[in-house]
VMD Tcl script that draws the C-alpha trace (Angstrom):
set ca {
  {66.24 53.12 -167.63}
  {63.93 50.31 -168.71}
  {60.92 52.54 -169.31}
  {62.83 54.65 -171.84}
  {64.26 51.55 -173.52}
  {60.72 50.24 -173.89}
  {59.44 53.55 -175.29}
  {62.18 53.71 -177.89}
  {61.52 50.13 -178.98}
  {57.83 50.90 -179.38}
  {58.67 54.01 -181.41}
  {61.08 51.99 -183.56}
  {58.26 49.61 -184.45}
  {56.28 52.43 -186.04}
  {59.29 53.68 -187.90}
  {60.13 50.24 -189.27}
  {56.85 50.27 -191.18}
  {53.40 48.88 -190.51}
  {53.70 45.87 -192.79}
  {55.88 44.10 -190.22}
  {54.51 45.89 -187.15}
  {52.69 42.97 -185.54}
  {55.60 40.58 -186.05}
  {58.17 43.08 -184.74}
  {56.01 43.83 -181.71}
  {55.86 40.15 -180.79}
  {59.61 39.69 -181.26}
  {60.89 42.96 -179.82}
  {58.48 43.93 -177.09}
  {57.56 40.65 -175.46}
  {56.85 41.53 -171.85}
  {58.37 44.99 -172.00}
  {55.02 46.70 -172.41}
  {54.17 45.31 -168.99}
  {57.46 46.68 -167.62}
  {56.58 50.07 -169.12}
  {53.21 50.01 -167.37}
  {54.72 48.90 -164.08}
  {57.16 51.80 -164.22}
  {54.24 54.21 -164.51}
  {52.11 52.22 -162.08}
  {49.48 51.38 -164.69}
  {48.87 47.66 -164.13}
  {45.20 46.65 -163.80}
  {44.05 50.12 -164.75}
  {40.68 49.06 -166.17}
  {39.22 48.48 -162.69}
  {40.51 51.82 -161.45}
  {39.14 53.57 -164.52}
  {35.65 52.20 -163.90}
  {35.79 53.15 -160.21}
  {37.07 56.66 -160.86}
  {34.47 57.29 -163.56}
  {31.73 56.28 -161.09}
  {33.17 58.58 -158.43}
  {33.34 61.50 -160.85}
  {29.80 60.86 -162.07}
  {28.52 60.80 -158.49}
  {30.38 63.99 -157.58}
  {28.66 65.75 -160.50}
  {25.19 64.34 -159.94}
  {22.45 66.76 -158.87}
  {21.95 64.91 -155.58}
  {25.59 65.37 -154.59}
  {25.60 69.13 -155.14}
  {24.49 71.69 -152.64}
  {21.67 73.87 -153.77}
  {23.01 76.97 -155.48}
  {21.71 80.14 -153.86}
  {19.59 82.33 -156.06}
  {21.36 85.31 -157.55}
  {20.25 88.82 -156.92}
  {19.66 91.17 -159.82}
  {23.23 92.53 -159.69}
  {24.99 89.21 -159.18}
  {26.96 87.66 -162.03}
  {27.57 84.05 -162.84}
  {30.71 82.83 -161.02}
  {33.71 81.97 -163.20}
  {33.91 78.36 -164.29}
  {36.11 76.14 -162.18}
  {39.37 75.39 -164.00}
  {40.03 71.76 -164.80}
  {42.34 70.01 -162.32}
  {46.01 70.60 -163.10}
  {47.60 67.53 -161.42}
  {50.82 69.50 -161.24}
  {52.81 66.61 -159.75}
  {52.48 64.88 -163.13}
  {53.81 67.89 -165.00}
  {57.30 68.50 -166.34}
  {59.38 71.48 -167.38}
  {60.02 71.38 -171.09}
  {63.71 70.90 -171.85}
  {64.81 71.61 -175.46}
  {67.62 69.09 -175.03}
  {65.10 66.31 -174.42}
  {63.14 67.27 -177.53}
  {66.35 67.31 -179.56}
  {67.21 63.80 -178.35}
  {63.82 62.31 -179.20}
  {63.69 64.17 -182.52}
  {67.12 62.81 -183.43}
  {65.92 59.29 -182.62}
  {62.89 59.79 -184.86}
  {64.99 61.04 -187.77}
  {67.65 58.34 -187.31}
  {65.07 55.59 -187.83}
  {63.89 57.00 -191.15}
  {65.49 56.33 -194.50}
  {66.15 59.33 -196.74}
  {63.25 58.29 -198.96}
  {60.90 57.86 -196.01}
  {61.80 61.28 -194.61}
  {60.51 62.92 -197.78}
  {56.96 61.80 -197.05}
  {57.13 61.36 -193.27}
  {55.54 64.02 -191.06}
  {57.97 66.42 -189.41}
  {58.60 65.42 -185.78}
  {57.74 68.83 -184.37}
  {54.55 68.94 -186.43}
  {53.47 65.60 -184.91}
  {53.95 66.92 -181.39}
  {52.22 70.17 -182.34}
  {49.23 68.32 -183.80}
  {48.74 66.40 -180.57}
  {49.00 69.49 -178.37}
  {46.64 71.51 -180.55}
  {44.14 68.64 -180.67}
  {43.59 68.83 -176.91}
  {44.34 72.49 -176.19}
  {40.66 73.44 -175.94}
  {39.86 70.77 -173.37}
  {42.10 71.84 -170.51}
  {44.98 69.53 -171.43}
  {48.51 70.67 -170.68}
  {51.26 69.98 -173.19}
  {53.59 69.52 -170.20}
  {51.74 66.81 -168.25}
  {52.36 63.09 -168.69}
  {48.86 62.18 -167.44}
  {47.27 64.39 -170.07}
  {49.41 62.72 -172.72}
  {48.33 59.21 -171.66}
  {44.70 60.35 -171.73}
  {45.13 61.89 -175.18}
  {46.76 58.74 -176.52}
  {43.76 56.74 -175.29}
  {41.30 59.10 -176.96}
  {43.11 59.09 -180.32}
  {43.24 55.29 -180.24}
  {39.52 55.15 -179.40}
  {38.76 57.45 -182.35}
  {40.74 55.23 -184.71}
  {39.10 52.03 -183.48}
  {35.58 53.43 -183.77}
  {36.15 55.70 -186.78}
  {34.66 58.43 -184.61}
  {35.35 62.06 -183.70}
  {35.81 62.55 -179.97}
  {35.34 66.32 -180.33}
  {31.61 65.60 -180.56}
  {31.82 64.73 -176.84}
  {33.93 67.54 -175.33}
  {32.85 66.81 -171.75}
  {33.92 63.21 -172.24}
  {37.38 64.31 -173.37}
  {37.73 66.41 -170.23}
  {36.44 63.60 -168.04}
  {38.95 61.11 -169.47}
  {41.77 63.52 -168.64}
  {40.67 63.87 -165.03}
  {40.15 60.12 -164.59}
  {43.52 59.11 -166.06}
  {45.42 61.80 -164.15}
  {43.66 60.88 -160.92}
  {44.70 57.25 -161.30}
  {48.32 58.16 -162.08}
  {48.39 60.56 -159.16}
  {47.01 57.99 -156.75}
  {49.51 55.37 -157.90}
  {52.38 57.85 -157.46}
  {55.00 56.22 -159.70}
  {54.50 58.58 -162.63}
  {54.75 61.59 -160.32}
  {58.09 60.32 -159.03}
  {59.73 60.23 -162.47}
  {62.22 62.97 -163.25}
  {60.98 65.87 -165.33}
  {63.21 64.74 -168.21}
  {61.79 61.21 -168.20}
  {58.22 62.48 -168.04}
  {58.95 64.64 -171.07}
  {60.62 61.82 -173.02}
  {57.75 59.41 -172.42}
  {55.20 62.12 -173.18}
  {56.82 63.12 -176.48}
  {57.20 59.52 -177.63}
  {53.54 58.74 -176.88}
  {52.44 61.89 -178.72}
  {54.59 60.93 -181.69}
  {53.23 57.38 -181.72}
  {49.62 58.53 -181.52}
  {49.95 61.04 -184.34}
  {52.02 58.69 -186.50}
  {49.31 56.09 -186.07}
  {46.66 58.64 -186.96}
  {48.62 59.59 -190.08}
  {49.01 55.95 -191.15}
  {45.28 55.34 -190.65}
  {44.45 58.42 -192.72}
  {46.63 57.26 -195.59}
  {45.31 53.70 -195.36}
  {41.71 54.96 -195.59}
  {42.61 57.06 -198.63}
  {44.10 53.99 -200.29}
  {41.20 51.80 -199.11}
  {43.81 49.48 -197.58}
  {41.93 47.42 -195.02}
  {45.00 45.38 -194.08}
  {47.02 48.49 -193.25}
  {44.14 49.88 -191.18}
  {43.94 46.66 -189.18}
  {47.70 46.58 -188.60}
  {47.74 50.17 -187.38}
  {44.81 49.53 -185.05}
  {46.46 46.41 -183.64}
  {49.66 48.27 -182.89}
  {48.03 51.30 -181.29}
  {45.89 49.12 -179.03}
  {48.87 47.23 -177.57}
  {49.40 49.93 -174.94}
  {45.81 50.15 -173.60}
  {45.31 46.38 -173.92}
  {48.34 45.79 -171.71}
  {46.51 47.87 -169.08}
  {43.47 45.62 -169.36}
  {41.55 48.26 -171.33}
  {40.02 47.09 -174.61}
  {38.93 50.37 -176.14}
  {36.84 48.50 -178.69}
  {34.44 47.75 -175.85}
  {34.24 51.35 -174.61}
  {31.97 54.23 -175.49}
  {32.96 57.86 -175.01}
  {30.14 59.71 -173.25}
  {29.87 62.86 -171.17}
  {30.90 60.64 -168.25}
  {34.14 59.65 -169.99}
  {34.95 56.13 -171.12}
  {32.15 53.69 -170.26}
  {32.45 49.96 -170.81}
  {29.54 48.43 -172.67}
}
mol new
graphics top color blue
foreach p $ca { graphics top sphere $p radius 0.5 }
foreach p [lrange $ca 0 end-1] q [lrange $ca 1 end] { graphics top cylinder $p $q radius 0.2 }
display resetview
C-alpha cells in the first residue's frame, strides 16, 4: 500500500542520519508526501483547521451556551464532559504490527548507532506519556497526527506546549474532527492505522531527541536540518507551523 511505503521511506530518512536528511528527502520522497496526505484525506488542511478552530471557539463562547441553572445547597458540580473519543479513528493494538515496525527501525540502524539510539518502545512510550494527561488515546490515529503537530510546533518555537493545556486538547479535537469529516483515515484497516500511528510517533520522538542533542552540542546546522525534516509533513498539508501560535483556542495563524 502506497501510504505504508511512504511512511517507511520517511522513517528511513531519519535513520539514515540528519546530515543528509534534506537531500534524501528531495530524492526519495518527491511527491510521495502528497500521496500520503491524499490517502489520509489531508490535502488543503490549513483551511479546514482555521474553520474548525472558529467553530470550536464559537461553541465554547459565553453567548453560545445556555445559562447554567443555579445550584441548590445540596447540589454538586456535574462531572466534566470527557473529551471526544472519535472512535472511528481508533485501532486495536496488534503486537504483530509493533514487532514489524520495531524490526524496521532496528534494521535501519548500524550496530554502532544502536548503542546510542533510543529504544523503539521507549520512543513510542514517550509520545504516549507526553499526551496522556490531555485526553489523547494511544490507539487513535487522529490523536497521533495532532501530537506530531504539537511536538513539531514546540521544536520550531523552542516552546513548551504543556503551558497551554487547553490548546493541546483543542488541537486534538480539531485534527480528529477534520479526519473524521474527510472519512479516509477512518476507512483504513486497524493494522494500517496502527502502523502509520507508530511510525509518526517514532519520527516525532526521534526528531525531538535529535534536537535535544543538537542543542546540547550547540549545533545550529543540525537543529535547522531536524526542523526542516519535521516540518515536511505539516507543510505538505499547507500548514506552516512557524506562523502559528498555540493558544487556548488551539493553533491560531498569526
